[in-house]
Each structure stands twice: as structure tokens, then as C-alpha cells.
DRENDO-1510 file (C-alpha; in Angstrom, 1 decimal, always signed):
<recs>
REC; n; res; u; v; w
REC; 1; MET; +38.4; +89.4; +60.2 .
REC; 2; LEU; +41.2; +91.5; +61.5 .
REC; 3; GLU; +41.8; +89.4; +64.6 .
REC; 4; PRO; +44.7; +87.0; +64.3 .
REC; 5; LEU; +43.7; +83.4; +63.5 .
REC; 6; GLN; +45.2; +80.8; +65.8 .
REC; 7; GLY; +48.1; +78.8; +64.3 .
REC; 8; ALA; +48.9; +81.3; +61.5 .
REC; 9; ALA; +52.6; +80.8; +61.1 .
REC; 10; GLY; +53.0; +80.3; +57.3 .
REC; 11; ILE; +55.0; +82.3; +54.8 .
REC; 12; ILE; +52.1; +84.7; +54.2 .
REC; 13; HIS; +52.4; +85.9; +57.8 .
REC; 14; ARG; +56.0; +87.0; +57.1 .
REC; 15; VAL; +55.1; +89.1; +54.0 .
REC; 16; ASP; +55.2; +92.8; +54.4 .
REC; 17; PRO; +51.7; +94.1; +55.3 .
REC; 18; ARG; +51.7; +96.7; +52.6 .
REC; 19; SER; +52.2; +93.9; +49.9 .
REC; 20; ARG; +49.3; +91.9; +51.5 .
REC; 21; VAL; +47.0; +94.9; +51.5 .
REC; 22; LEU; +47.8; +95.7; +47.8 .
REC; 23; VAL; +47.3; +92.1; +46.7 .
REC; 24; ALA; +44.1; +91.7; +48.7 .
REC; 25; THR; +42.7; +94.9; +47.1 .
REC; 26; ALA; +43.7; +93.9; +43.6 .
REC; 27; MET; +42.3; +90.4; +44.0 .
REC; 28; SER; +39.0; +91.6; +45.3 .
REC; 29; VAL; +38.6; +94.1; +42.4 .
REC; 30; VAL; +39.4; +91.4; +39.8 .
REC; 31; VAL; +37.1; +88.8; +41.3 .
REC; 32; ALA; +34.2; +91.4; +41.8 .
REC; 33; MET; +34.5; +92.4; +38.1 .
REC; 34; ALA; +34.7; +88.8; +36.8 .
REC; 35; ASP; +31.5; +87.1; +35.4 .
REC; 36; ARG; +32.7; +83.8; +34.0 .
REC; 37; LEU; +32.0; +80.9; +36.3 .
REC; 38; ASP; +35.3; +79.1; +35.4 .
REC; 39; VAL; +37.3; +82.2; +36.3 .
REC; 40; LEU; +35.4; +82.5; +39.6 .
REC; 41; VAL; +36.0; +78.8; +40.4 .
REC; 42; ALA; +39.7; +79.4; +39.7 .
REC; 43; ALA; +39.7; +82.4; +42.0 .
REC; 44; LEU; +38.1; +80.4; +44.8 .
REC; 45; ALA; +40.6; +77.6; +44.2 .
REC; 46; VAL; +43.5; +80.1; +44.5 .
REC; 47; ALA; +42.0; +81.4; +47.8 .
REC; 48; LEU; +41.6; +77.8; +49.2 .
REC; 49; ALA; +45.2; +77.0; +48.1 .
REC; 50; GLY; +46.4; +80.1; +49.9 .
REC; 51; LEU; +44.5; +79.0; +53.0 .
REC; 52; ALA; +46.1; +75.6; +52.8 .
REC; 53; ILE; +49.7; +76.8; +52.6 .
REC; 54; SER; +49.4; +79.8; +54.9 .
REC; 55; GLY; +49.2; +77.9; +58.2 .
REC; 56; PHE; +45.8; +79.2; +59.1 .
REC; 57; SER; +43.3; +77.0; +61.0 .
REC; 58; ALA; +40.9; +75.9; +58.2 .
REC; 59; ALA; +38.1; +75.2; +60.7 .
REC; 60; ALA; +38.4; +78.8; +62.1 .
REC; 61; ALA; +38.4; +80.3; +58.7 .
REC; 62; LEU; +35.5; +78.3; +57.4 .
REC; 63; ARG; +33.5; +79.2; +60.5 .
REC; 64; ARG; +33.7; +82.8; +59.5 .
REC; 65; LEU; +32.2; +81.9; +56.2 .
REC; 66; ILE; +29.0; +80.4; +57.7 .
REC; 67; PRO; +27.1; +83.7; +58.1 .
REC; 68; LEU; +28.0; +84.8; +54.5 .
REC; 69; ASN; +27.0; +81.5; +53.0 .
REC; 70; ALA; +23.7; +81.5; +54.9 .
REC; 71; ILE; +22.8; +84.8; +53.2 .
REC; 72; LEU; +24.1; +83.5; +49.9 .
REC; 73; ALA; +22.0; +80.3; +50.1 .
REC; 74; VAL; +18.8; +82.4; +50.4 .
REC; 75; LEU; +20.0; +84.5; +47.5 .
REC; 76; ILE; +20.5; +81.4; +45.3 .
REC; 77; LEU; +17.0; +80.3; +46.1 .
REC; 78; LEU; +15.4; +83.7; +45.4 .
REC; 79; LEU; +17.2; +84.8; +42.3 .
REC; 80; PRO; +15.9; +82.0; +40.1 .
REC; 81; LEU; +12.4; +83.0; +41.1 .
REC; 82; THR; +12.9; +86.7; +40.2 .
REC; 83; THR; +15.1; +86.4; +37.1 .
REC; 84; ASP; +13.6; +85.9; +33.7 .
REC; 85; GLY; +15.0; +83.1; +31.5 .
REC; 86; ALA; +14.7; +79.4; +30.6 .
REC; 87; THR; +13.0; +77.3; +33.2 .
REC; 88; LEU; +15.4; +75.1; +35.1 .
REC; 89; LEU; +12.9; +73.6; +37.6 .
REC; 90; ALA; +9.2; +74.0; +38.0 .
REC; 91; VAL; +7.5; +73.4; +41.4 .
REC; 92; GLY; +3.8; +74.0; +41.1 .
REC; 93; PRO; +3.4; +77.7; +40.3 .
REC; 94; LEU; +7.0; +78.5; +41.0 .
REC; 95; ASN; +9.5; +78.6; +38.0 .
REC; 96; PHE; +13.2; +78.5; +38.8 .
REC; 97; SER; +15.1; +80.1; +35.9 .
REC; 98; HIS; +18.5; +78.8; +34.7 .
REC; 99; GLU; +19.9; +82.3; +34.4 .
REC; 100; GLY; +18.9; +83.2; +37.9 .
REC; 101; PHE; +20.6; +80.1; +39.2 .
REC; 102; LEU; +23.8; +81.0; +37.3 .
REC; 103; LEU; +23.7; +84.5; +38.7 .
REC; 104; GLY; +23.3; +83.3; +42.2 .
REC; 105; THR; +26.1; +80.8; +41.8 .
REC; 106; ALA; +28.4; +83.6; +40.5 .
REC; 107; ILE; +27.6; +85.8; +43.4 .
REC; 108; ALA; +28.2; +83.0; +45.9 .
REC; 109; LEU; +31.6; +82.2; +44.3 .
REC; 110; LYS; +32.6; +85.9; +44.3 .
REC; 111; GLY; +31.7; +86.3; +47.9 .
REC; 112; ASN; +33.5; +83.2; +49.1 .
REC; 113; ALA; +36.6; +83.9; +47.0 .
REC; 114; ILE; +36.9; +87.6; +48.2 .
REC; 115; VAL; +36.3; +86.8; +51.9 .
REC; 116; LEU; +38.7; +83.9; +51.9 .
REC; 117; THR; +41.3; +86.1; +50.2 .
REC; 118; LEU; +40.9; +88.7; +52.9 .
REC; 119; ILE; +41.1; +86.1; +55.6 .
REC; 120; VAL; +44.3; +84.7; +54.2 .
REC; 121; LEU; +46.1; +88.0; +53.5 .
REC; 122; LEU; +44.8; +90.2; +56.3 .
REC; 123; GLY; +43.7; +87.6; +58.9 .
REC; 124; THR; +46.9; +87.9; +61.0 .
REC; 125; MET; +47.0; +91.7; +61.0 .
REC; 126; ASP; +45.8; +93.5; +64.1 .
REC; 127; VAL; +44.0; +96.8; +63.4 .
REC; 128; VAL; +47.1; +98.9; +64.4 .
REC; 129; THR; +49.3; +97.1; +61.8 .
REC; 130; LEU; +46.6; +97.5; +59.2 .
REC; 131; GLY; +46.2; +101.2; +59.9 .
REC; 132; HIS; +50.0; +101.5; +59.8 .
REC; 133; ALA; +50.1; +99.8; +56.4 .
REC; 134; LEU; +47.3; +102.0; +55.1 .
REC; 135; SER; +49.2; +105.1; +56.2 .
REC; 136; HIS; +52.3; +103.9; +54.3 .
REC; 137; LEU; +50.1; +103.4; +51.2 .
REC; 138; ARG; +49.0; +107.1; +51.4 .
REC; 139; VAL; +45.4; +106.3; +52.3 .
REC; 140; PRO; +43.8; +109.6; +53.6 .
REC; 141; GLY; +44.4; +110.0; +57.3 .
REC; 142; LYS; +40.7; +110.6; +58.0 .
REC; 143; LEU; +39.8; +107.1; +56.6 .
REC; 144; THR; +42.6; +105.5; +58.6 .
REC; 145; HIS; +41.5; +107.2; +61.8 .
REC; 146; LEU; +37.9; +106.2; +61.2 .
REC; 147; LEU; +38.9; +102.6; +60.8 .
REC; 148; LEU; +41.1; +102.6; +63.9 .
REC; 149; PHE; +38.6; +104.3; +66.2 .
REC; 150; THR; +35.7; +102.2; +64.9 .
REC; 151; VAL; +37.4; +98.9; +65.7 .
REC; 152; ARG; +38.7; +100.3; +69.0 .
REC; 153; TYR; +35.3; +101.5; +70.3 .
REC; 154; LEU; +33.0; +98.8; +68.9 .
REC; 155; ASP; +33.6; +96.8; +72.1 .
REC; 156; VAL; +33.1; +99.8; +74.3 .
REC; 157; LEU; +29.7; +100.5; +72.6 .
REC; 158; HIS; +28.8; +96.8; +73.0 .
REC; 159; ARG; +29.5; +96.9; +76.7 .
REC; 160; GLU; +27.4; +100.1; +77.0 .
REC; 161; TYR; +24.6; +98.3; +75.2 .
REC; 162; LEU; +24.8; +95.3; +77.6 .
REC; 163; ARG; +24.6; +97.6; +80.6 .
REC; 164; LEU; +21.5; +99.3; +79.2 .
REC; 165; ARG; +19.9; +95.9; +78.5 .
REC; 166; ALA; +20.7; +94.7; +82.1 .
REC; 167; ALA; +19.1; +97.9; +83.5 .
REC; 168; MET; +16.0; +97.2; +81.5 .
REC; 169; LYS; +15.8; +93.6; +82.7 .
REC; 170; THR; +16.2; +94.6; +86.3 .
REC; 171; ARG; +13.2; +96.9; +85.9 .
REC; 172; GLY; +11.1; +93.9; +84.7 .
REC; 173; PHE; +11.3; +94.5; +81.0 .
REC; 174; ARG; +10.4; +91.4; +78.9 .
REC; 175; PRO; +10.3; +91.8; +75.1 .
REC; 176; ARG; +7.0; +91.1; +73.4 .
REC; 177; MET; +5.4; +91.9; +70.1 .
REC; 178; ASP; +3.6; +95.0; +71.3 .
REC; 179; ARG; +3.9; +98.7; +71.2 .
REC; 180; HIS; +5.6; +99.0; +74.5 .
REC; 181; THR; +8.4; +96.8; +73.4 .
REC; 182; TYR; +9.0; +98.7; +70.2 .
REC; 183; ARG; +9.0; +102.0; +72.1 .
REC; 184; SER; +11.4; +100.6; +74.7 .
REC; 185; PHE; +13.9; +99.4; +72.1 .
REC; 186; GLY; +13.6; +102.9; +70.4 .
REC; 187; TYR; +14.5; +104.5; +73.8 .
REC; 188; LEU; +17.4; +102.0; +74.1 .
REC; 189; VAL; +18.9; +102.9; +70.7 .
REC; 190; GLY; +18.4; +106.6; +71.4 .
REC; 191; MET; +20.1; +106.4; +74.7 .
REC; 192; LEU; +23.0; +104.4; +73.2 .
REC; 193; LEU; +23.5; +107.1; +70.6 .
REC; 194; ILE; +23.4; +109.9; +73.2 .
REC; 195; ARG; +25.9; +108.1; +75.4 .
REC; 196; SER; +28.1; +107.4; +72.4 .
REC; 197; LEU; +28.1; +111.1; +71.5 .
REC; 198; ASP; +29.0; +112.0; +75.1 .
REC; 199; ARG; +31.8; +109.5; +75.2 .
REC; 200; SER; +33.2; +110.7; +71.9 .
REC; 201; GLU; +33.4; +114.3; +73.2 .
REC; 202; ARG; +35.2; +113.2; +76.3 .
REC; 203; ILE; +37.6; +111.1; +74.3 .
REC; 204; THR; +38.3; +114.0; +71.9 .
REC; 205; ALA; +39.0; +116.3; +74.9 .
REC; 206; ALA; +41.3; +113.7; +76.4 .
REC; 207; MET; +43.3; +113.3; +73.2 .
REC; 208; LYS; +43.6; +117.1; +72.7 .
REC; 209; CYS; +44.9; +117.4; +76.3 .
REC; 210; ARG; +47.6; +114.8; +75.3 .
REC; 211; GLY; +48.7; +116.9; +72.2 .
REC; 212; PHE; +46.7; +115.1; +69.5 .
REC; 213; ARG; +46.7; +117.3; +66.3 .
REC; 214; GLY; +44.7; +115.1; +63.9 .
REC; 215; ARG; +47.3; +112.6; +62.9 .
REC; 216; PHE; +49.2; +109.6; +64.3 .
REC; 217; TYR; +53.0; +109.7; +63.9 .
REC; 218; LEU; +54.6; +106.5; +62.6 .
REC; 219; LEU; +57.6; +105.6; +64.7 .
REC; 220; ASP; +58.2; +102.2; +63.3 .
REC; 221; HIS; +58.4; +101.4; +59.6 .
REC; 222; PHE; +58.0; +98.3; +57.5 .
REC; 223; HIS; +60.8; +96.7; +55.5 .
REC; 224; PHE; +60.6; +94.4; +52.5 .
REC; 225; SER; +62.0; +91.0; +53.1 .
REC; 226; TRP; +63.0; +88.0; +50.9 .
REC; 227; CYS; +59.4; +86.8; +51.1 .
REC; 228; ASP; +58.0; +89.8; +49.3 .
REC; 229; LEU; +59.5; +89.2; +45.8 .
REC; 230; PRO; +58.2; +85.6; +45.2 .
REC; 231; PHE; +54.9; +86.6; +46.9 .
REC; 232; GLY; +54.5; +89.6; +44.6 .
REC; 233; LEU; +55.5; +87.6; +41.4 .
REC; 234; VAL; +53.1; +84.7; +42.2 .
REC; 235; SER; +50.3; +87.2; +43.0 .
REC; 236; LEU; +50.9; +89.1; +39.8 .
REC; 237; ALA; +50.9; +85.9; +37.8 .
REC; 238; VAL; +47.6; +84.8; +39.3 .
REC; 239; LEU; +46.0; +88.1; +38.7 .
REC; 240; LEU; +47.1; +88.2; +35.1 .
REC; 241; LEU; +45.8; +84.7; +34.5 .
REC; 242; LEU; +42.4; +85.6; +36.0 .
REC; 243; ILE; +42.2; +88.7; +33.9 .
REC; 244; LEU; +43.2; +86.9; +30.7 .
REC; 245; GLY; +40.7; +84.1; +31.5 .
REC; 246; GLU; +37.9; +86.7; +31.9 .
REC; 247; TRP; +38.6; +89.1; +29.1 .
REC; 248; THR; +40.2; +87.1; +26.3 .
</recs>
């Protein structure tokens, strides 16, 4: 989600990253706490409108929603079976409850609205810019460092995993549903953890040799521009309308 989307050149891309982080956080909290379906539909419509005016590639953004909606589709099918309430549909011995369907729909709307909001507001930020914005917002340094190092070394760990899998294949390993396969994958996970620990110690030693003292110093600073005032006012108005729609 933090990788830039192709073609993102709209007004949102020019808004100060600190403003975008604050609005994304506030919007996510409000949507997560809302329960009324009309409010959730309105929040999803706002996210789609932001996607339309932001200059993002709609196809690329929607592709990122496919894994989420695959899980939510299963949830919508299962919740009516496990939630008590009035029968909406009966298929043999299976009774699909109306309340379960509404609950699954609300969860699906929440998930899509929040993820789309994060894509629109944070989709063009690289991880360094996001970490910089979090530091300006006085987020604890340890959390910022954890985010930066996690994103930085996920690809390193993935390449290490691919090397271990290639070594297993060259030795004739073929996965099957048997005890040997389970044991081999256990060894694979254990070796990956051991090599990750060894690499982290070497990285720590290298950073200390270069004078790292537990914090990153900010040399460049963000500045508010003319885009931030209308963006902040519109965002505040949308949040207030959603809150009033939910709790009045």
C-alpha cells in the first residue's frame, strides 16, 4: 500500500504528508466505530470520490482490494449461518439469518472504505516519507524505526526464503502431504529465523560503526502549502457529517 501508484498526480499528492496521515487515521477510526449501513455507504462513496479526483489508477487500486474482498465474501457467507436472528434464506438444513447478513455487509463496507481511504491518502508515499511524517507527528521513535526496518528488510527476507527453497529443490525435495514434507518446512522456517537473527546482528553492528545512536535525524522538513487548508476543511466537514449521521 505504501508503494506509489502509477499516474498519481492529483491534488491529494501535493498535500502535506502530515495532513494526509492525520486525516487517514481519523477517517479509519470513525468508519471502524460506525454501525449504520447508510453511514458506511456514505464513507465508501467518499473514498471512491477521493479515488476519482486524486489521479490514481482506478484499476491498480481496485486490484489491491481483491484479496480483501475474497476474505470478506467468505465472511458474508459464514456470518448468516452463525448469527442468531430472523431467517433470511433457508437452504435445506442451513438457515441464513438477516442479522448475520447485515453484520457481514457492514464489515465489508468498513473494510473497503478504510482500505480505499488509505490507498488514496497514503498510496503515493514511500516508506521514508511516511516515517518522516510520523516523526513530525511525535510518534514514538521505536515504532517508526520498526516500520522502516520492517518494510526495508521484507524483500531481503523474501530473497533469503527463495534461496532456501531453491536449495531444497536442487536436493530433490518435492512437497507432499506427508510427515517428511511437514518436517522439511519446519526446518525451512527455523533456518529462515536463524539467518534473520544473524543478519539483524550484522546490520546492528554496521549501523553502530557508522555512529547510529537509536534515532534518525531529520534534515528536511515538511511545509504546509495552499492545498492543505481546503483539504483540511473538506476532510473535517466529511468527518463531522459521518459522525452526526452515526450518533444523532
